[in-house]
Structure formats: structure tokens, C-alpha cells
VOKOLKOL-286458 format. One line per field, with one value per residue (C-alpha): residue number from 1; x, y, z. Coordinates in Angstrom, 2 decimals, always signed. Layout:
VOKOLKOL-286458
seq	NUM	... .
c1	X	... .
c2	Y	... .
c3	Z	... .
//
This chain:
VOKOLKOL-286458
seq	1	2	3	4	5	6	7	8	9	10	11	12	13	14	15	16	17	18	19	20	21	22	23	24	25	26	27	28	29	30	31	32	33	34	35	36	37	38	39	40	41	42	43	44	45	46	47	48	49	50	51	52	53	54	55	56	57	58	59	60	61	62	63	64	65	66	67	68	69	70	71	72	73	74	75	76	77	78	79	80	81	82	83	84	85	86	87	88	89	90	91	92	93	94	95	96	97	98	99	100	101	102	103	104	105	106	107	108	109	110	111	112	113	114	115	116	117	118	119	120	121	122	123	124	125	126	127	128	129	130	131	132	133	134	135	136	137	138	139	140	141	142	143	144	145	146	147	148	149	150	151	152	153	154	155	156	157	158	159	160	161	162	163	164	165	166	167	168	169	170	171	172	173	174	175	176	177	178	179	180	181	182	183	184	185	186	187	188	189	190	191	192	193	194	195	196	197	198	199	200	201	202	203	204	205	206	207	208	209	210	211	212	213	214	215	216	217	218	219	220	221	222	223	224	225	226	227	228	229	230	231	232	233	234	235	236	237	238	239	240	241	242	243	244	245	246	247	248	249	250	251	252	253	254	255	256	257	258	259	260	261	262	263	264	265	266	267	268	269	270	271	272	273	274	275	276	277	278	279	280	281	282	283	284	285	286	287	288	289 .
c1	+49.26	+50.34	+53.84	+56.99	+57.50	+53.87	+53.84	+57.17	+55.87	+52.82	+54.89	+57.34	+54.44	+52.72	+55.95	+55.84	+52.40	+51.34	+53.96	+52.94	+49.21	+46.56	+43.75	+40.60	+37.87	+37.14	+34.63	+34.34	+31.71	+33.55	+32.43	+35.79	+37.54	+35.21	+36.90	+40.08	+38.38	+38.90	+42.57	+43.40	+41.23	+43.34	+46.62	+49.48	+51.15	+54.87	+56.38	+55.76	+57.66	+57.23	+57.68	+57.28	+53.91	+52.71	+52.39	+53.16	+51.96	+53.50	+51.17	+51.58	+50.77	+52.62	+50.27	+51.05	+48.48	+49.20	+47.63	+48.04	+46.42	+46.02	+44.79	+43.00	+43.69	+45.61	+45.86	+44.96	+45.59	+43.02	+39.62	+36.26	+32.60	+29.44	+27.34	+24.46	+25.50	+29.07	+32.35	+33.45	+36.81	+36.54	+40.04	+39.95	+42.46	+43.82	+41.73	+38.68	+40.09	+37.36	+39.81	+39.91	+36.16	+35.94	+36.41	+36.10	+37.77	+38.64	+40.97	+40.14	+43.28	+43.98	+44.90	+41.47	+42.60	+41.78	+43.69	+41.44	+41.61	+40.29	+39.62	+37.27	+37.28	+37.36	+40.27	+42.56	+43.71	+43.77	+44.72	+46.25	+49.00	+51.24	+54.38	+56.73	+55.21	+55.12	+57.59	+55.13	+52.64	+52.61	+52.21	+55.69	+57.63	+56.86	+58.25	+61.45	+64.30	+63.49	+65.19	+66.15	+67.65	+71.44	+71.39	+69.99	+73.41	+74.22	+75.59	+72.38	+70.21	+72.27	+71.95	+68.16	+67.77	+69.97	+68.09	+64.58	+63.22	+60.55	+59.95	+61.89	+58.87	+56.97	+60.01	+60.48	+56.83	+56.93	+56.70	+58.27	+61.42	+61.66	+59.20	+57.61	+57.88	+54.65	+53.35	+54.40	+57.98	+58.80	+58.01	+60.12	+63.04	+63.12	+62.91	+66.01	+67.82	+66.96	+65.44	+62.33	+59.63	+59.27	+62.99	+63.61	+65.73	+67.96	+69.04	+70.12	+73.82	+75.72	+75.84	+72.05	+71.47	+73.70	+71.75	+68.46	+69.91	+71.13	+67.79	+65.89	+67.72	+67.68	+64.02	+62.65	+64.68	+63.64	+59.98	+60.20	+61.80	+58.83	+56.38	+55.12	+52.90	+49.35	+48.37	+44.75	+43.79	+46.93	+47.38	+49.84	+48.89	+47.82	+45.69	+48.17	+49.20	+52.65	+54.61	+56.42	+53.63	+54.83	+58.15	+57.05	+59.14	+57.18	+54.18	+50.92	+52.90	+51.45	+51.79	+54.22	+57.69	+60.39	+62.18	+65.53	+64.74	+65.68	+62.74	+60.75	+57.09	+56.03	+54.00	+51.68	+51.34	+49.76	+51.85	+50.04	+47.00	+49.07	+50.06	+53.63	+54.86	+58.18	+60.14	+60.63	+63.78	+66.04	+64.25	+64.67	+63.52	+66.70	+70.16	+73.00	+75.48 .
c2	+16.88	+19.62	+18.40	+20.25	+22.28	+23.45	+24.33	+26.15	+28.12	+29.28	+30.17	+32.16	+34.00	+34.83	+36.05	+38.92	+40.16	+39.00	+40.02	+43.17	+42.79	+42.15	+39.60	+41.71	+39.19	+35.53	+33.37	+29.62	+27.08	+24.24	+23.76	+22.40	+25.63	+28.01	+27.43	+29.22	+32.59	+33.93	+32.90	+34.92	+38.05	+41.16	+39.27	+40.60	+38.34	+38.21	+35.66	+32.45	+29.21	+25.68	+22.52	+19.48	+20.03	+22.36	+26.12	+27.96	+31.55	+33.13	+35.57	+38.06	+37.07	+33.74	+32.16	+30.14	+29.27	+25.86	+24.96	+21.59	+21.76	+17.96	+16.61	+19.48	+22.56	+25.67	+29.14	+32.18	+35.90	+38.25	+39.86	+38.10	+39.02	+36.95	+36.58	+34.14	+32.56	+31.90	+33.74	+35.25	+36.87	+40.56	+40.55	+39.51	+36.95	+33.67	+33.82	+33.19	+29.82	+27.19	+25.31	+28.36	+28.48	+26.15	+28.78	+27.20	+29.78	+33.49	+35.57	+39.25	+41.40	+44.97	+46.06	+45.15	+41.82	+38.32	+35.07	+32.24	+28.48	+26.79	+23.10	+21.08	+17.96	+19.72	+17.63	+20.52	+20.91	+24.29	+24.88	+27.47	+26.55	+28.44	+29.37	+28.53	+25.04	+24.27	+21.42	+19.68	+19.41	+16.00	+17.63	+19.09	+16.85	+13.67	+15.03	+13.58	+15.55	+18.21	+17.29	+20.92	+21.41	+21.73	+18.80	+16.52	+15.22	+12.12	+10.49	+11.13	+9.97	+6.83	+6.06	+6.54	+4.26	+1.51	+1.50	+1.58	-1.56	-1.21	-0.47	+2.61	+4.57	+4.04	+5.05	+8.25	+9.19	+8.45	+11.91	+10.66	+9.81	+12.55	+15.45	+16.81	+14.13	+12.55	+10.56	+12.90	+13.59	+10.11	+8.86	+11.58	+11.05	+7.31	+7.75	+9.95	+7.63	+4.53	+2.78	+0.59	+1.84	-1.70	-2.13	-3.02	-0.44	-3.07	-4.24	-0.80	-0.39	+2.75	+3.91	+3.57	+5.43	+8.25	+8.55	+8.76	+11.37	+13.50	+13.15	+14.34	+17.64	+18.25	+17.28	+19.29	+22.40	+22.26	+21.80	+24.83	+26.85	+26.03	+26.73	+23.20	+20.77	+21.81	+18.35	+18.93	+21.50	+23.01	+26.76	+29.21	+31.97	+34.25	+31.63	+30.67	+27.21	+25.83	+24.48	+21.41	+19.08	+19.93	+18.28	+15.06	+12.05	+9.38	+10.62	+10.14	+9.27	+5.75	+4.34	+7.04	+6.27	+6.71	+9.99	+8.23	+6.71	+3.30	+1.52	+1.49	+2.38	+3.98	+1.57	+2.18	-0.16	+0.04	+0.11	+0.24	+1.86	+4.48	+4.57	+4.35	+5.18	+3.89	+2.70	-1.10	-0.82	+1.45	+1.02	-2.65	-4.28	-6.33	-5.03	-7.12	-8.34 .
c3	+144.09	+144.69	+145.51	+146.56	+143.33	+143.27	+146.97	+146.69	+143.70	+145.66	+148.74	+146.61	+144.95	+148.22	+149.83	+147.35	+148.40	+151.88	+154.50	+156.33	+155.62	+158.29	+158.10	+158.46	+157.64	+157.04	+155.13	+154.57	+153.59	+155.35	+158.95	+160.14	+159.11	+160.97	+164.32	+163.20	+162.65	+166.16	+166.01	+162.88	+162.69	+163.27	+163.01	+160.90	+158.34	+159.14	+156.78	+154.84	+154.42	+153.11	+155.15	+152.95	+151.26	+154.04	+153.67	+156.89	+157.25	+160.33	+162.07	+164.89	+168.48	+168.23	+165.70	+162.57	+159.93	+158.40	+155.07	+153.37	+149.95	+149.61	+146.25	+144.51	+146.63	+145.70	+147.21	+145.11	+145.62	+144.15	+144.60	+144.61	+145.07	+145.40	+142.26	+142.07	+145.32	+144.14	+144.55	+141.25	+140.53	+139.76	+138.32	+134.68	+133.50	+134.90	+138.09	+135.89	+134.79	+135.54	+137.76	+140.05	+140.73	+143.75	+146.46	+149.93	+152.13	+151.94	+154.10	+153.66	+153.72	+154.79	+151.23	+149.83	+148.34	+149.50	+149.88	+148.70	+149.02	+145.88	+146.47	+144.30	+146.49	+149.89	+151.22	+152.20	+155.78	+157.56	+161.19	+163.52	+165.98	+168.44	+166.52	+169.38	+169.64	+165.94	+166.28	+168.61	+165.74	+164.03	+160.62	+161.17	+163.53	+161.59	+158.35	+156.95	+155.41	+152.86	+149.55	+148.94	+152.39	+152.69	+155.14	+152.42	+151.41	+149.38	+152.51	+154.42	+151.52	+151.07	+154.77	+154.61	+151.59	+152.99	+156.31	+154.85	+153.23	+150.56	+146.91	+145.88	+144.58	+147.85	+149.89	+147.87	+148.51	+152.25	+153.84	+157.07	+155.11	+152.48	+152.63	+149.48	+146.78	+145.53	+142.59	+139.80	+140.79	+142.03	+138.50	+136.94	+139.32	+138.75	+134.97	+135.00	+137.41	+135.38	+138.39	+138.22	+140.65	+142.10	+142.72	+146.38	+148.18	+149.79	+146.32	+145.13	+144.48	+145.46	+141.84	+141.55	+144.81	+143.60	+140.34	+142.25	+144.61	+141.71	+139.91	+142.99	+143.00	+139.25	+138.70	+141.63	+140.79	+137.14	+138.11	+140.41	+137.62	+135.36	+138.21	+138.77	+136.88	+135.96	+134.79	+135.87	+138.50	+140.00	+139.46	+140.99	+143.45	+140.60	+138.88	+136.16	+135.01	+135.56	+132.59	+133.84	+132.64	+129.13	+130.00	+131.71	+130.74	+132.61	+134.60	+132.63	+129.51	+129.22	+125.69	+124.53	+123.22	+125.84	+125.28	+125.61	+122.20	+123.58	+121.97	+125.22	+125.57	+128.86	+130.98	+133.92	+136.89	+140.34	+143.51	+146.84	+145.27	+143.43	+139.78	+138.56	+135.07	+133.73	+130.72	+130.80	+128.68	+130.72	+134.07	+134.78	+138.01	+138.19	+137.45	+136.06	+138.72 .
//
């Protein structure tokens, strides 16, 4: 968290306000981030894009700012000032949400606004890299196919699944295979596809693979439309909650009746240290021959 829909929402928001602005100042309370200051001051913001869960901010002078928000990070666009030793939003409204108070980094912009990184647990990653050598960066070149890319065809997905052994939920979350899907959306995708999260990929039939492929596209696009899941701390670039958490069918729905009305009750299990939520009635670990 945030996953592809949340990252795409933030990138789409920031595309409306950042291009053309210059970075005029910088502040952070995280020592590891301080080394990027000399690389970004005075640079003009050219464009933004998403690669997997990474936000790429293209700057002038062949520089790209890469931000991976990790577990609790999200970027915010607004205005802040220091009060009582803490950064406080001077714009009333969503930016004053308590989940937006953990300001770890600020980029001061030429229009008087700031781009802030809010990150309660301080796990976010921020670095600057030469734009023309971006594909040499492991954060980029080790990513698998983007599920919203035109090259992510059923044929390609089927080939990936058939050549990769493992439990289907783990495979869907492997960023070197498919970039952008995490714990939330793998649960949702598998619920719609009727596939058990522990089902081995080598046992999946073509019909099952097709259902998973179709669910990937429909779930991610719907989540983007509703601006992501604000289950706990995620907020968009203007400090607002997404709405897709109101529509979850599996993720964090433990003990609730399955919305297929098939008599199932959503269960939660652990897979490789991660949780998985599923309906034991229509998501069976073994399919009939």
C-alpha cells in the first residue's frame, strides 16, 4: 500500500499542477534524503509518469526524481508552515486530515506551493537518477509488465503464469512479474476470478487464467476510477480519501458474508507472511477435473 490504483491517482493529480514549475527549496527530517538536494534545486518539472508503484518526476538537466511511497507514504500538494516544531497545512480542508500530518519531506515550488511526502513509518524511497540512464536502475529494469500497458495481453499473461511456479496470490504480487499489484488488489482480483489464493499456478486451466486476466483489468480500472483504497492512511495528492475501500469484496472483509450470496464467509489466511482474504465456497483450492 499504496498499490497501482493509488499511485496512478496521485500521478494523475500531480500532472495537473506540477509541470512547468521549478523546485526552489527543499526540507527533510530524514538523513538519507538530504543528499538529493543539490540534484534538484533550480530544476524545472517537465512531466510525471508511473512505473509499477514508482512515481517518476522528470526534471530538467537530465534528472528524474523517483519516489516509491512504500507502506504508509503519499505525496501531497499544498502549503505548509512550521507551528510548534511541526509542519501544519495552511490550506483548510482535507490536508488537515490527521493521516496527512506526518510530513517528512518538502519540495518548495516556484508558484508558492509545496509538494510534501507524508510517511508515518518513514519507509518511503526517494532518489535522483540520470533520465537517460533510468533503465539501468534496478527499481525500473527489474519490474515486470504493467497490467495496464497495451503489451499486457492475455497471451502474454498466460505465458507468464504457465512459466512461473508458485501460489497464484504470490505470483500476482511479484513485482518482477507484474508491476503494481499488491495485497489489496490481488485479493480482489482472485475473488472476482473465483481462484483460491493458494492455488498453484501450474494447476490453473486456461479458463481460470482468462478469468484472472480479465479481473486484473476490471478491478484496477474500477479502483482508479474511485481514486484508490483509503483503508487506513492513503490519501490522494490533495489530501482526500479514495472510495474503493467502500467496495471491497474480499480484502479486510474477514467474517463477512460473501457478496456473491453463495453462503460463504470471507476467511483470512497467511501466505508468506502476508494476509489473504477469500471466499471458501466459490474460491476453491482444487477445481473439479
